[in-house]
C-alpha positions in Angstrom: 46.6 -4.7 -57.6 47.2 -1.6 -59.8 46.0 1.9 -59.1 45.7 4.9 -61.4 46.9 8.3 -60.2 45.1 11.2 -61.8 46.7 14.6 -61.4 45.5 18.0 -62.6 47.9 21.1 -62.7 45.1 23.2 -61.3 45.1 21.4 -57.9 44.9 24.0 -55.3 47.3 24.3 -52.4 45.5 23.7 -49.0 46.6 23.9 -45.4 47.2 20.4 -44.0 46.9 19.3 -40.3 48.2 15.9 -39.1 46.2 15.2 -35.9 47.0 12.6 -33.1 43.6 11.0 -33.4 41.2 9.3 -35.8 38.3 11.3 -37.0 35.6 9.1 -38.6 34.8 11.6 -41.5 35.9 11.5 -45.1 35.5 14.8 -46.9 35.8 18.5 -46.6 35.7 20.1 -43.2 35.5 23.8 -42.2 38.7 23.7 -40.4 39.5 27.4 -40.6 36.0 28.2 -38.9 36.5 25.8 -35.9 40.2 25.2 -35.5 42.4 28.2 -34.6 46.0 27.7 -33.6 47.8 30.4 -31.6 51.6 31.0 -31.5 53.5 31.8 -28.3 56.0 34.5 -29.3 58.7 33.5 -27.0 59.1 29.8 -28.2 57.5 29.8 -31.7 55.2 27.3 -30.1 51.8 26.5 -31.7 49.0 25.4 -29.3 45.3 24.7 -29.7 42.5 23.0 -27.8 40.7 20.3 -29.7 37.7 18.9 -27.9 39.1 19.9 -24.6 42.6 18.4 -25.2 45.7 20.5 -25.4 47.6 20.0 -28.8 51.1 21.4 -29.5 52.1 21.7 -33.0 55.0 22.3 -35.4 55.0 23.4 -39.1 56.9 20.8 -41.1 58.0 21.6 -44.7 58.1 18.8 -47.4 61.7 18.0 -48.4 63.1 20.0 -51.2 61.9 18.8 -54.6 58.9 17.1 -53.1 55.1 18.0 -53.0 52.6 16.6 -50.7 49.4 15.4 -52.1 45.8 14.8 -50.8 44.3 11.8 -52.6 40.7 10.7 -53.1 40.1 7.1 -54.0 37.0 5.9 -55.9 36.0 2.3 -56.4 33.4 1.8 -59.1 30.2 0.3 -57.8 29.8 -3.4 -58.3 33.4 -3.9 -59.1 36.2 -5.7 -57.2 38.8 -3.7 -55.2 41.2 -3.7 -58.1 39.0 -1.4 -60.3 39.6 1.9 -58.7 41.0 5.5 -59.4 43.0 7.6 -57.2 42.8 11.4 -57.8 44.9 14.2 -56.5 42.4 16.7 -54.9 44.9 19.2 -53.6 48.6 19.7 -52.9 50.7 21.1 -50.2 54.3 22.0 -49.5 54.1 22.2 -45.6 51.8 20.8 -42.9 51.2 21.3 -39.2 52.0 18.2 -37.2 50.1 18.1 -33.8 51.0 16.1 -30.6 48.8 15.6 -27.4 50.1 18.0 -24.8 53.9 17.8 -25.9 55.7 19.6 -28.5 56.7 17.6 -31.5 60.3 16.6 -31.3 63.1 15.1 -33.5 62.3 11.5 -32.3 58.7 11.6 -33.6 58.2 9.4 -36.6 56.6 12.1 -38.7 59.4 14.6 -38.0 62.0 11.9 -38.9 60.2 10.9 -42.1 60.8 14.5 -43.3 64.5 13.9 -43.1 64.3 10.5 -44.9 64.8 11.8 -48.4 68.2 13.4 -47.4 69.3 10.3 -45.6 68.1 8.0 -48.5 70.1 10.1 -50.9 73.2 9.8 -48.7 72.8 6.0 -48.4 71.9 5.4 -52.1 73.7 8.2 -53.9 77.1 7.9 -55.7 80.1 7.3 -53.6 83.0 9.7 -53.9 86.5 8.4 -53.8 
């Protein structure tokens, strides 16, 4: 299976939120109108209520030299799964990662993934004598 990735230098930067749930919607959402995070000054803790549930968040930056992308996949009508195009719709350099009721911590998979590039470089990089 091959996919084509189309990128335009004019892709806009957007705020990205990684939620601890599945939302059955594909497409734009008016997040800024309905989703307002607050920060507690004493702990730099981000909190929000989503559908009555408390969420606690942390802003995560993409590793140095990396850019996050938001993709949109299209499959031509009447074709098989292999005839598709993937387009970059927007880019980001940081995202807000949300947990249910507890603060994100270093043991969360998403938080650990942000450290993977540094670890991978140490494992696969040149060895000094």
